C-alpha positions in Angstrom: -73.6 -7.5 -19.4 -74.1 -8.0 -23.1 -73.0 -5.7 -25.8 -76.6 -4.8 -26.7 -77.2 -3.4 -23.2 -74.0 -1.4 -22.8 -74.4 2.3 -23.0 -71.4 3.9 -24.7 -70.1 7.4 -23.9 -68.9 9.8 -26.6 -65.1 10.4 -26.5 -65.7 14.1 -25.9 -67.9 13.4 -22.8 -65.8 10.6 -21.3 -64.3 11.2 -17.9 -62.0 9.1 -15.8 -63.6 6.4 -13.6 -62.7 5.7 -10.0 -60.3 8.7 -9.8 -60.8 12.4 -9.5 -58.8 13.4 -12.5 -55.8 12.6 -14.7 -53.0 15.0 -15.5 -53.3 16.6 -19.0 -50.4 14.5 -20.5 -52.2 11.4 -19.4 -55.4 12.5 -21.0 -53.6 13.4 -24.2 -51.9 10.0 -24.3 -55.2 8.3 -23.6 -57.0 10.0 -26.5 -54.1 10.0 -28.9 -54.8 8.2 -32.2 -52.3 5.8 -33.6 -49.4 4.3 -31.6 -48.3 6.0 -28.4 -45.2 6.0 -26.3 -45.7 7.2 -22.7 -42.6 8.0 -20.6 -43.8 7.2 -17.1 -41.3 7.8 -14.3 -41.5 6.3 -10.8 -44.7 7.0 -9.0 -46.4 8.4 -12.1 -49.4 6.0 -11.8 -48.7 4.0 -15.0 -51.0 1.2 -13.9 -53.8 3.6 -13.4 -53.1 5.3 -16.7 -53.3 2.0 -18.5 -56.5 1.1 -16.7 -58.0 4.4 -17.6 -57.0 4.0 -21.2 -58.7 0.6 -21.2 -61.8 2.2 -19.7 -61.8 4.9 -22.3 -61.4 2.5 -25.2 -64.2 0.2 -23.9 -66.6 2.7 -22.6 -66.5 4.9 -25.8 -66.7 1.9 -28.1 -63.4 2.6 -29.8 -62.6 -1.0 -28.9 -65.9 -2.4 -30.1 -67.5 -5.7 -29.4 -66.3 -8.4 -29.7 -62.7 -7.2 -29.8 -60.5 -7.1 -26.7 -57.5 -5.3 -25.4 -54.3 -7.2 -25.0 -51.9 -6.1 -22.2 -48.4 -7.5 -22.1 -46.3 -7.2 -18.9 -42.9 -8.5 -18.0 -43.7 -9.8 -14.5 -46.6 -12.0 -13.5 -47.6 -9.7 -10.6 -47.7 -6.7 -12.8 -50.0 -8.6 -15.3 -52.3 -9.6 -12.4 -52.3 -6.1 -10.9 -53.3 -4.5 -14.1 -56.0 -7.0 -14.8 -57.4 -6.4 -11.3 -57.3 -2.6 -11.7 -59.2 -2.8 -15.0 -61.8 -5.1 -13.6 -62.3 -2.5 -10.7 -62.7 0.3 -13.2 -64.9 -1.3 -15.8 -66.4 -4.5 -14.3 -69.1 -4.4 -17.0 -66.5 -5.2 -19.6 -65.0 -8.1 -17.7 -63.5 -10.6 -20.2 -62.5 -8.0 -22.8 -59.2 -7.2 -21.2 -56.5 -9.9 -21.5 -53.4 -9.3 -19.3 -50.5 -11.7 -19.8 -46.7 -11.8 -19.5 -44.7 -11.7 -22.7 -43.6 -15.3 -22.1 -47.2 -16.5 -21.5 -48.4 -14.8 -24.7 -45.7 -16.3 -27.0 -45.9 -19.7 -25.3 -49.6 -19.7 -25.7 -49.3 -19.1 -29.5 -47.0 -22.0 -30.0 -49.1 -24.3 -27.8 -52.3 -23.3 -29.6 -51.1 -23.1 -33.2 -48.0 -25.4 -33.1 -49.4 -27.5 -36.0 -49.3 -24.4 -38.2 -45.6 -23.9 -37.7 -43.5 -24.4 -40.9 -42.6 -28.1 -41.3 -39.0 -27.3 -40.5 -39.9 -26.0 -37.1 -42.9 -28.2 -36.2 -42.2 -30.0 -32.9 -43.3 -33.5 -32.1 -47.0 -34.1 -31.2 -46.1 -35.1 -27.6 -44.9 -31.5 -26.9 -41.7 -30.3 -25.4 -39.8 -29.7 -22.2 -39.6 -26.1 -21.0 -36.0 -25.6 -19.9 -34.2 -22.9 -18.1 -30.5 -22.9 -18.9 -28.1 -21.0 -16.7 -25.3 -19.0 -18.3 -22.9 -21.7 -17.3 -25.0 -24.4 -18.8 -25.3 -22.4 -22.0 -21.6 -22.0 -22.2 -21.1 -25.8 -21.6 -23.5 -26.7 -24.4 -21.8 -24.3 -26.8 -18.5 -25.9 -26.0 -19.9 -29.3 -26.8 -21.4 -28.0 -30.0 -18.1 -26.4 -31.0 -16.2 -29.6 -30.3 -18.7 -31.6 -32.5 -18.7 -29.0 -35.3 -16.8 -29.4 -38.6 -13.4 -27.9 -38.3 -14.3 -25.0 -40.7 -17.2 -24.1 -38.5 -15.6 -24.1 -35.1 -14.3 -20.5 -35.3 -17.9 -19.3 -35.4 -18.3 -20.3 -31.7 -15.5 -18.0 -30.5 -16.7 -15.1 -28.4 -20.1 -16.8 -27.6 -21.0 -17.4 -24.0 -23.8 -17.3 -21.4 -25.6 -14.5 -23.2 -25.9 -16.5 -26.5 -29.7 -17.1 -26.2 -30.6 -13.5 -25.5 -28.0 -11.8 -27.7 -27.7 -14.1 -30.7 -30.4 -16.7 -31.0 -33.0 -14.3 -29.6 -32.7 -11.7 -32.4 -32.3 -14.2 -35.3 -35.4 -14.7 -37.4 -35.8 -18.4 -38.1 -35.7 -19.2 -41.9 -39.1 -20.5 -42.8 -37.7 -23.5 -44.6 -35.0 -24.3 -42.1 -31.3 -23.6 -42.3 -29.2 -24.2 -45.4 -26.4 -26.6 -45.1 -23.9 -23.8 -45.6 -25.6 -21.3 -43.2 -23.3 -18.6 -41.9 -25.1 -18.8 -38.5 -23.8 -22.2 -37.6 -23.9 -21.9 -33.8 -27.6 -20.9 -33.9 -28.3 -23.8 -36.3 -26.4 -26.2 -34.1 -28.3 -25.2 -31.0 -31.7 -25.7 -32.7 -30.6 -29.0 -34.2 -29.5 -30.2 -30.7 -32.6 -29.2 -28.9 -35.5 -29.4 -31.4 -34.5 -31.4 -34.5 -32.9 -34.3 -32.6 -34.9 -37.5 -32.1 -35.2 -36.8 -28.4 -38.1 -34.8 -26.9 -37.6 -31.1 -27.7 -36.1 -28.8 -25.1 -36.8 -25.1 -25.4 -36.7 -22.0 -23.2 -38.9 -18.9 -23.5 -36.5 -17.2 -26.0 -36.8 -20.2 -28.3 -40.6 -20.2 -27.9 -40.5 -16.5 -28.8 -38.6 -17.3 -32.0 -41.1 -20.1 -32.9 -44.0 -17.7 -32.3 -42.4 -15.1 -34.5 -41.9 -17.5 -37.5 -45.5 -18.8 -36.8 -47.1 -15.4 -37.4 -44.7 -14.5 -40.2 -45.5 -17.8 -42.0 -49.3 -17.7 -41.4 -50.8 -14.3 -42.3 -54.2 -15.6 -41.4 -53.2 -16.2 -37.8 -51.5 -12.8 -37.6 -54.7 -11.2 -39.0 -56.9 -13.1 -36.5 -54.7 -11.8 -33.6 -54.8 -8.3 -34.8 -58.6 -8.5 -35.2 -59.1 -10.0 -31.8 -56.7 -7.4 -30.2 -56.9 -4.1 -32.1 -55.4 -2.4 -29.1 -52.2 -3.6 -27.3 -50.6 -2.2 -24.2 -47.0 -3.0 -23.3 -45.7 -2.2 -19.8 -42.1 -1.6 -18.7 -41.0 -1.2 -22.3 -37.4 -0.3 -21.3 -36.9 -3.9 -20.3 -37.9 -5.3 -23.7 -35.4 -7.9 -25.0 -34.3 -8.3 -28.6 -36.5 -11.3 -29.1 -39.5 -9.5 -27.7 -39.2 -6.3 -29.7 -38.6 -8.2 -33.0 -41.7 -10.3 -32.3 -43.7 -7.2 -31.7 -42.5 -5.6 -34.9 -43.2 -8.7 -36.9 -46.8 -8.9 -35.6 -47.9 -5.3 -35.1 -45.6 -2.8 -36.8 -47.2 -1.1 -39.8 -50.6 -2.6 -39.1 -53.9 -1.2 -37.9 -53.4 -2.4 -34.4 -52.8 0.6 -32.0 -49.9 -0.1 -29.6 -49.4 1.9 -26.4 -46.0 1.3 -24.9 -45.2 2.6 -21.4 -41.6 2.8 -20.0 -38.9 4.8 -18.4 -35.4 5.1 -19.8 -34.1 6.2 -16.4 -35.0 2.8 -15.0 -33.3 0.7 -17.7 -31.4 -1.7 -15.4 -32.2 -5.1 -17.0 -29.5 -5.2 -19.7 -28.0 -8.2 -17.9 -31.3 -10.0 -18.7 -31.2 -9.0 -22.4 -32.9 -5.6 -22.5 -32.0 -3.8 -25.7 -30.5 -0.3 -25.8 -32.8 2.5 -26.5 -35.9 0.3 -26.9 -38.1 3.4 -26.6 -36.4 5.3 -29.4 -36.7 2.2 -31.6 -40.4 1.9 -30.8 -41.1 5.5 -31.6 -39.3 5.2 -34.9 -40.6 1.8 -36.1 -44.2 2.3 -34.9 -44.3 6.1 -35.8 -45.5 6.7 -32.2 -46.4 10.0 -30.6 -44.5 10.8 -27.3 -46.1 11.8 -24.0 -44.4 12.5 -20.7 -46.3 11.8 -17.4 -44.9 14.4 -15.0 -46.8 13.7 -11.8 -45.2 11.7 -9.0 -47.9 10.3 -6.6 -45.4 8.3 -4.5 -42.6 10.5 -3.2 -42.5 13.7 -1.2 -41.4 16.9 -2.8 -37.9 16.8 -1.4 -37.4 13.2 -2.6 -38.7 14.1 -6.0 -36.2 17.0 -6.1 -33.4 14.5 -5.3 -34.6 12.0 -7.9 -34.6 14.7 -10.5 -31.0 15.6 -9.8 -30.0 12.0 -10.5 -32.4 11.6 -13.4 -30.7 14.6 -15.1 -27.4 12.7 -14.9 -29.0 9.9 -16.9 -31.1 12.0 -19.3 -29.9 15.6 -19.4 -32.8 18.1 -20.0 -35.5 15.8 -18.8 -38.6 17.6 -17.5 -38.9 17.7 -13.7 -41.5 15.5 -12.1 -44.0 17.2 -9.8 -44.8 15.6 -6.5 -48.4 15.0 -5.7 -47.7 13.4 -2.4 -48.0 14.9 1.1 -44.7 15.4 3.0 -44.0 14.1 6.5 -42.3 16.5 8.9 -38.6 16.4 9.1 -35.6 15.8 6.8 -36.4 13.5 3.9 -32.9 12.2 3.0 -29.6 11.7 4.8 -26.3 9.8 4.8 -25.2 7.6 7.7 -21.6 6.3 8.2 -20.6 3.5 10.5 -17.3 2.0 11.6 -18.2 -1.5 10.4 -21.2 -3.5 9.1 -22.1 -5.0 12.4 -22.4 -1.6 14.0 -24.4 -0.5 11.0 -26.9 -3.3 11.5 -27.3 -2.7 15.2 -27.9 1.0 14.9 -30.3 0.7 11.9 -32.3 -2.0 13.8 -32.5 0.2 16.9 -33.5 3.2 14.9 -36.3 1.2 13.1 -37.6 0.0 16.4 -37.6 3.5 17.8 -39.4 4.8 14.7 -42.0 2.0 14.9 -42.8 2.9 18.5 -42.9 6.7 17.8 -45.0 6.5 14.6 -47.0 3.3 14.8 -45.6 2.1 11.4 -45.3 -1.6 10.6 -42.0 -3.4 9.9 -43.2 -3.8 6.3 -43.0 0.0 5.8 -39.2 -0.3 5.8 -37.0 -1.8 3.2 -33.2 -2.4 3.0 -31.8 -2.3 -0.5 -28.3 -3.2 -1.8 -26.8 -3.3 -5.2 -25.7 -6.9 -4.8 -24.2 -9.4 -2.3 -27.3 -9.3 -0.1 -26.1 -12.3 1.9 -23.2 -10.1 3.2 -25.8 -8.0 5.2 -28.4 -10.7 6.1 -26.8 -12.3 9.2 -25.9 -9.1 11.0 -29.3 -7.5 10.2 -31.3 -10.6 11.2 -29.6 -10.8 14.6 -29.9 -7.0 15.2 -33.5 -6.8 14.2 -34.5 -10.0 16.1 -33.1 -8.5 19.3 -35.8 -5.8 18.9 -38.6 -8.3 18.1 -38.5 -7.4 14.4 -38.4 -10.0 11.6 -36.3 -9.7 8.4 -37.3 -11.2 5.1 -34.7 -11.7 2.5 -36.6 -11.5 -0.8 -33.6 -12.6 -2.8 -33.1 -15.8 -0.8 -33.6 -18.8 -3.0 -35.6 -21.9 -2.3 -35.5 -24.7 -4.9 -33.7 -22.2 -7.1 -36.5 -19.7 -7.0 -36.3 -16.3 -5.3 -38.6 -15.9 -2.3 -40.2 -12.9 -3.7 -41.2 -14.8 -6.9 -42.4 -17.7 -4.8 -44.7 -15.6 -2.6 -46.1 -13.6 -5.5 -46.9 -16.7 -7.6 -50.6 -17.3 -8.0 -50.2 -20.9 -7.0 -48.6 -19.8 -3.7 -51.3 -17.3 -3.0 -53.9 -20.0 -3.6 -52.1 -22.6 -1.5 -51.5 -20.3 1.5 -55.1 -19.0 1.4 -56.5 -22.5 1.2 -54.4 -23.6 4.2 -55.4 -20.5 6.2 -59.1 -21.3 5.5 -58.5 -24.9 6.6 -57.1 -23.6 9.9 -59.7 -20.8 10.4 -63.0 -22.5 9.5 -65.3 -19.9 11.1 -64.0 -16.7 9.7 -62.4 -14.7 7.0 -65.2 -14.4 4.5 -63.2 -12.1 2.3 -60.4 -14.6 2.0 -63.0 -17.3 1.2 -64.4 -15.2 -1.7 -60.9 -14.4 -3.1 -60.0 -18.1 -3.0 -63.2 -19.1 -4.6 -62.6 -16.6 -7.4 -59.2 -18.2 -8.1 -60.7 -21.7 -8.1 -63.6 -21.0 -10.4 -61.5 -20.9 -13.6 -59.7 -24.1 -12.5 -63.1 -25.8 -12.4 -64.5 -24.3 -15.5 -63.5 -21.5 -18.0 -66.3 -19.2 -17.1 -68.0 -17.7 -14.0 -71.3 -19.5 -14.7 -73.4 -20.5 -11.7 -72.5 -24.2 -12.1 -68.8 -23.5 -12.0 -69.1 -21.3 -8.9 -71.2 -24.0 -7.1 -68.7 -26.7 -8.0 -65.8 -24.5 -6.8 -67.6 -23.8 -3.5 -68.2 -27.5 -3.0 -64.6 -28.3 -3.7 -63.3 -25.6 -1.4 -65.6 -26.7 1.4 -64.7 -30.4 1.2 -61.0 -29.7 0.6 -60.7 -27.4 3.7 -62.5 -30.0 5.8 -60.2 -32.8 4.6 -57.0 -30.6 5.1 -58.2 -29.6 8.6 -58.5 -33.3 9.6 -55.1 -34.1 8.0 -53.4 -31.3 10.0 -55.0 -32.5 13.2 -53.7 -36.0 12.6 -50.2 -34.7 11.6 -48.8 -32.3 14.2 -46.4 -29.6 13.1 -42.9 -31.0 12.8 -44.0 -34.6 12.1 -43.9 -34.1 8.3 -41.7 -32.3 5.9 -42.7 -29.1 4.0 -42.8 -31.2 0.8 -45.3 -33.6 2.3 -47.4 -30.7 3.7 -47.7 -28.8 0.4 -48.1 -32.0 -1.7 -51.0 -32.9 0.4 -52.6 -29.5 0.1 -52.3 -29.4 -3.7 -53.5 -33.0 -4.0 -56.5 -32.1 -1.9 -57.4 -29.3 -4.2 -56.7 -31.3 -7.4 -53.2 -31.3 -8.7 -53.9 -32.0 -12.4 -56.4 -29.1 -12.7 -54.1 -26.7 -10.9 -51.1 -27.7 -13.1 -53.1 -27.0 -16.2 -54.3 -23.7 -14.8 -50.9 -22.3 -13.7 -48.6 -23.8 -16.3 -47.0 -20.9 -18.2 -49.8 -18.6 -17.3 -47.8 -15.8 -15.7 -44.2 -16.9 -15.9 -41.7 -19.6 -16.1 -42.0 -21.8 -13.0 -44.2 -24.8 -13.0 -46.6 -25.7 -10.2 -44.3 -28.4 -8.9 -41.3 -26.1 -8.9 -43.1 -23.4 -7.0 -44.4 -25.9 -4.4 -40.9 -27.3 -4.0 -39.7 -23.8 -3.2 -42.5 -23.2 -0.8 -41.7 -26.5 0.9 -38.1 -25.5 1.3 -39.2 -22.2 2.7 -41.4 -24.0 5.2 -38.6 -26.3 6.3 -36.3 -23.2 6.8 -38.7 -21.4 9.2 -40.6 -24.2 10.9 -38.1 -24.3 13.8 -39.3 -20.9 15.1 -43.0 -21.8 15.1 -45.2 -23.9 17.3 -48.4 -24.4 15.2 -49.5 -24.7 11.6 -51.0 -21.2 11.8 -47.7 -19.8 13.0 -45.9 -21.6 10.2 -48.1 -20.0 7.5 -47.4 -16.6 9.0 -43.6 -17.3 9.1 -43.6 -18.5 5.5 -45.0 -15.2 4.1 -43.4 -13.0 6.8 -45.7 -10.1 5.7 -44.9 -8.0 8.8 -41.2 -8.0 8.3 -38.5 -5.5 7.2 -37.6 -6.5 3.6 -34.1 -7.0 2.4 -33.5 -7.2 -1.4 -31.3 -6.2 -4.3 -32.2 -2.9 -6.1 -33.2 -4.9 -9.2 -35.7 -6.9 -7.2 -37.2 -3.7 -5.7 -38.3 -2.4 -9.1 -42.0 -1.5 -9.0 -42.2 -1.5 -5.2 -42.5 1.4 -2.7 -41.9 1.8 1.0 -42.3 4.6 3.5 -38.6 4.5 4.5 -35.8 3.0 2.3 -32.3 2.3 3.3 -29.6 2.0 0.6 -26.9 -0.2 2.1 -23.3 0.0 1.1 -23.0 2.9 -1.2 -19.3 2.1 -1.7 -17.0 0.6 -4.3 -17.4 -2.9 -2.9 -21.1 -2.9 -3.9 -21.0 -0.5 -6.9 -17.9 -1.6 -8.8 -19.9 -1.8 -12.0 -19.9 2.0 -12.3 -16.5 1.9 -13.9 -17.8 -0.4 -16.7 -21.5 0.6 -17.0 -21.8 4.1 -15.7 -25.2 4.9 -17.1 -26.9 1.6 -16.2 -25.3 1.7 -12.7 -26.6 5.3 -12.2 -30.0 4.1 -13.3 -29.8 1.4 -10.6 -29.1 4.2 -8.1 -32.1 6.1 -9.4 -34.3 3.1 -9.0 -33.2 2.7 -5.4 -33.8 6.3 -4.5 -37.2 6.3 -6.1 -38.6 3.4 -4.0 -38.9 5.8 -1.0 -42.2 7.6 -0.3 -41.1 9.8 2.6 -37.6 8.9 3.8 -34.3 7.8 2.2 -31.3 6.8 4.2 -27.9 6.2 2.5 -25.8 3.9 4.7 -22.2 2.9 4.5 -19.6 1.3 6.6 -16.4 3.4 6.7 -14.2 0.4 6.0 -15.7 0.4 2.5 -16.3 4.1 2.1 -14.8 6.3 -0.6 -13.5 5.2 -4.0 -13.8 6.3 -7.5 -17.0 4.4 -8.4 -19.3 6.1 -5.9 -17.8 9.5 -5.7 -20.1 10.9 -8.4 -23.2 9.6 -6.4 -22.1 11.4 -3.3 -21.6 14.6 -5.4 -25.2 14.3 -6.7 -26.5 13.7 -3.2 -24.7 16.8 -1.9 -25.8 18.9 -4.9 -29.4 18.0 -4.0 -28.8 19.2 -0.4 -28.5 15.7 1.3 -26.4 16.0 4.4 -24.8 13.5 6.7 -26.3 12.8 10.1 -26.5 9.8 12.5 -29.2 7.6 13.9 -29.0 9.5 17.1 -29.6 12.9 15.4 -31.9 11.9 12.6 -35.3 12.3 14.1 -38.2 9.9 13.6 -41.4 11.4 12.3 
């Protein structure tokens, strides 16, 4: 729909679209002038809030044609989910809401405007290699740089290690004209010299691309103005996870400008310090951006008893915090309990038996249950897999790595979603019209940058011919006769590898198409032995109807009917002695994944200790009592 035919609504008459109402704090934050910080706890509906704010800005004309709204998320699935929600709420404004990850946004700036970088930072015309250094690799490179440094510069390397990129290089603003010979920041200079200034093809990671994007907008006011004109409104999700590089980039581009920034976050869920999240990012945002503060108090996820428990733990992190109000219905029975077992094998067997009993009694699916642990997931996997399998229930370890990528990240990647959907359509030629439409929607931008009729027709022709070709290939190559790599290489080649690589490269995250397909291939090889057809293989790869096992960090943003927190003991929670607040935040994140039931489980051979004692005190203060699988009723 063109701008001339859109009917705008006055701000006073605007009402939410697609939902009955928003809480008053959300309405206030939605209408607030200037920059806004929204404290949004678990289950508060922050995605819906951002979608409604986008609807308000677009439908009232506050974000006028041809300007757009820019939304920045930290995870690719969050970026996709928000874009999808906005499209559902205001389809007539499709194309005026741009949802990207932080990394995709800064990488896109460097790729598009790289020739405008200052000469000292301009990379070679043939591009660069996107690199992902591990902490060990970073330490090794620093050791090499130290050994090669002049003797009077070697002391500058002491104390640096695997966090160098996030803690040091990531917060250092690049000098526009390059480093001076006597720069006091020699390790940073040496790193850039090694990876960008050397005759070899440049090697950069996303932190380095962020620094290049920052100097780009600082050096080129015209580019910065163009970005602010294009995006007069900016949303930032999960602000508590902002890294030093990211927050300084935001400040360089948007602070003190006409752009109105809405940041959404939750201090209680700040558990990404290991990944570079800065301390008190929200306080810094409110100060630097002169932002108003709004608290969303509704919890649409968890039952009242679970919200009461969450508030007790939340008060430990942030004393005096307002209590959230549950908007969810409550199942009958006790919402939270503690189970103790003599060892981990018994724990696995009894949890598996209880889940099976609950599924039979309630009709719930295996995917309604999740098993969370602070770390060392592999210590639980074998016993749980065996125990659940005995009851005909699958377990999916979302932290398992295939080609160095976590299974959860592989399965959520847009390239994986497309590949698996394409293969399902190849196997099921006579059905699943909804899947065909979804797959076609993904292919259209691969074929052409717009949803014009010619692009849709070309995408439909491609999908039709590709599924036919792949169907014939699978008929000629029985399951087990080829490796997973051959299988997925064939599927991508049939769809058009070069076009897909261009579409998915850096769009929502770090992994390239070939890396994701390599992980998918390894996953296929790992599960093929338990399948007897191509169709069964696809089901086993995604394992949608399975109990999930993952770390608490990986569970962030997810929700389940019943959540088990495994191993609440010093063996798992040793970090409390060193990082009490962040470890308590991890405990809070775990508790808040549950919609109706929370079960704290421990093996008595690990029970007790100084690191978890305070957690048990909080549980008891909130009225959580011990029980057993035999006495804790299904509901």
